[in-house]
C-alpha positions in Angstrom: 265.9 34.4 199.9 265.2 38.1 200.0 263.0 38.0 196.9 261.1 34.9 198.0 260.5 35.9 201.6 257.5 33.9 202.8 255.9 33.3 199.4 255.7 30.4 197.0 257.6 30.9 193.7 257.4 29.6 190.2 260.6 28.8 188.4 260.9 27.9 184.7 264.1 26.9 182.9 265.1 29.3 180.2 265.2 26.7 177.4 261.6 25.3 178.0 258.5 26.3 176.1 255.0 25.6 177.4 251.7 26.0 175.6 248.1 25.3 176.5 245.1 27.0 178.2 245.1 24.5 181.0 248.5 25.6 182.3 247.3 28.8 184.1 244.8 26.9 186.3 247.3 24.2 187.0 249.9 26.8 188.2 247.3 28.8 190.1 246.2 25.7 192.0 249.9 25.0 192.8 250.2 28.4 194.4 247.0 27.9 196.4 248.6 24.8 198.0 251.6 27.0 199.2 253.3 23.9 200.7 256.0 21.8 199.2 257.0 21.6 195.6 254.9 20.9 192.5 256.4 19.6 189.3 254.8 19.2 185.9 255.1 16.0 183.9 254.9 15.3 180.2 255.1 12.0 178.3 258.2 11.5 176.2 259.3 8.8 173.8 262.9 9.5 174.9 262.7 9.5 178.7 266.4 8.6 179.0 267.3 12.2 177.9 265.5 13.7 180.9 264.6 13.5 184.6 261.9 10.8 185.0 259.3 10.2 187.6 258.3 6.6 188.5 255.1 6.0 190.5 254.2 3.2 192.9 251.0 1.1 192.7 249.1 3.8 194.7 250.1 6.5 192.1 252.6 8.1 194.5 256.0 9.3 193.4 258.3 6.4 194.0 261.5 7.8 192.7 263.1 10.5 190.5 265.9 9.4 188.2 268.1 11.7 186.1 268.6 10.4 182.5 267.9 6.7 183.3 269.3 4.0 181.0 266.1 2.0 181.8 262.8 3.0 183.4 259.3 1.8 183.6 258.0 5.4 183.1 257.8 7.7 180.1 256.8 10.7 182.3 259.5 13.3 182.3 260.0 16.4 184.6 259.6 19.5 182.6 261.4 22.7 183.5 258.5 24.3 185.4 258.4 24.1 189.2 256.4 25.8 191.9 258.2 25.9 195.3 257.1 26.9 198.7 259.0 29.4 200.9 261.4 26.8 202.2 263.2 26.4 198.8 265.9 28.8 199.7 266.8 26.8 202.8 266.8 23.5 200.9 268.8 24.9 198.0 271.4 26.3 200.5 272.0 22.7 201.7 272.8 21.3 198.3 276.2 20.1 197.4 277.7 20.1 193.9 277.2 16.9 191.9 279.9 14.9 190.1 279.5 17.4 187.3 280.3 20.2 189.7 276.8 21.7 189.5 273.9 22.1 191.9 271.2 19.7 190.6 267.4 20.4 190.5 266.8 16.7 191.0 268.6 16.9 194.3 266.3 19.7 195.4 263.3 17.8 194.3 264.5 14.7 196.2 264.6 16.8 199.4 260.9 17.6 198.9 260.2 14.0 198.1 261.9 12.8 201.3 259.8 15.2 203.3 256.6 14.0 201.5 256.1 17.5 200.1 256.5 16.7 196.4 253.5 16.5 194.1 253.1 16.2 190.4 250.7 17.5 187.8 250.3 16.1 184.3 250.3 18.3 181.2 247.7 16.6 179.2 247.0 16.3 175.5 245.8 19.8 175.2 249.1 21.2 176.2 252.6 21.2 174.8 256.0 21.2 176.3 259.1 21.7 174.2 262.7 21.6 175.2 264.7 24.1 173.1 268.1 23.2 174.5 269.6 22.3 171.1 269.2 23.8 167.6 266.9 21.1 166.3 264.6 21.4 169.3 264.7 25.2 168.9 263.8 24.9 165.2 260.8 22.6 166.2 259.6 25.1 168.7 259.9 27.9 166.2 257.8 26.0 163.7 255.2 25.2 166.3 254.8 28.9 167.3 254.7 30.0 163.7 252.0 27.4 162.8 249.8 28.3 165.8 250.2 32.1 165.3 249.6 32.1 161.6 246.5 29.9 161.8 244.9 31.6 164.8 246.0 35.2 164.3 246.9 35.3 168.0 250.4 35.8 169.5 251.7 33.2 171.9 252.9 34.8 175.1 252.3 38.4 174.2 253.2 39.9 177.6 251.3 43.1 177.0 248.2 41.2 176.1 248.4 39.0 179.1 249.0 42.0 181.4 246.1 43.9 179.9 243.7 40.9 180.2 244.7 40.5 183.8 244.2 44.2 184.6 247.9 44.7 185.4 248.3 47.4 182.8 245.9 49.8 180.9 245.4 50.7 177.3 247.7 53.7 177.7 250.5 51.3 178.6 249.8 49.4 175.3 250.1 52.7 173.4 253.5 53.4 175.1 254.6 49.9 174.1 253.6 50.5 170.5 255.7 53.7 170.4 258.6 51.7 171.9 258.5 48.9 169.4 258.0 51.2 166.4 256.5 50.3 163.1 256.6 46.4 163.1 254.3 43.4 163.0 254.3 43.2 166.8 253.1 46.8 167.1 250.3 46.1 164.6 249.2 43.2 166.8 249.2 45.4 169.9 247.1 48.0 168.1 244.3 45.4 167.7 244.2 44.9 171.5 
């Protein structure tokens, strides 16, 4: 609550990996709305392993189901969320589930009941990978390796992102190079 104050926030689950140049505009647009909660959906051929969103005939969110045995939808909720300033109040009202945990689905359902839940689709130009098990982690590693080796660009180089957005200066890059020492990552930073 103290960190959020009266701002919207983004939350990403630690075992999720996102890639694609359309993600930044999607997230920025969510922040401009500054009301409710925005979730990001991705098609899956195994929706029963995730939280799924079903839509009504008017393309409105009908329901959210956690790990359904059957569903008419293949659109799963990724681990990326943008919440408005009320998220702390809503989260405080949550009760532990049968698993003894506070569930993100329950929080999303509060926003849905208040008609403050919206969804964006991560299209074909983007990628979402769950890295919660060793096979998925290995798949994500291969994905990153393939993209970086073909393009010669680092994925999610924080210093590069910060420099391109004007959050740091070239002197900060030089300090980072000293910090990392003689390695491939430092060599990449030198090119910036």
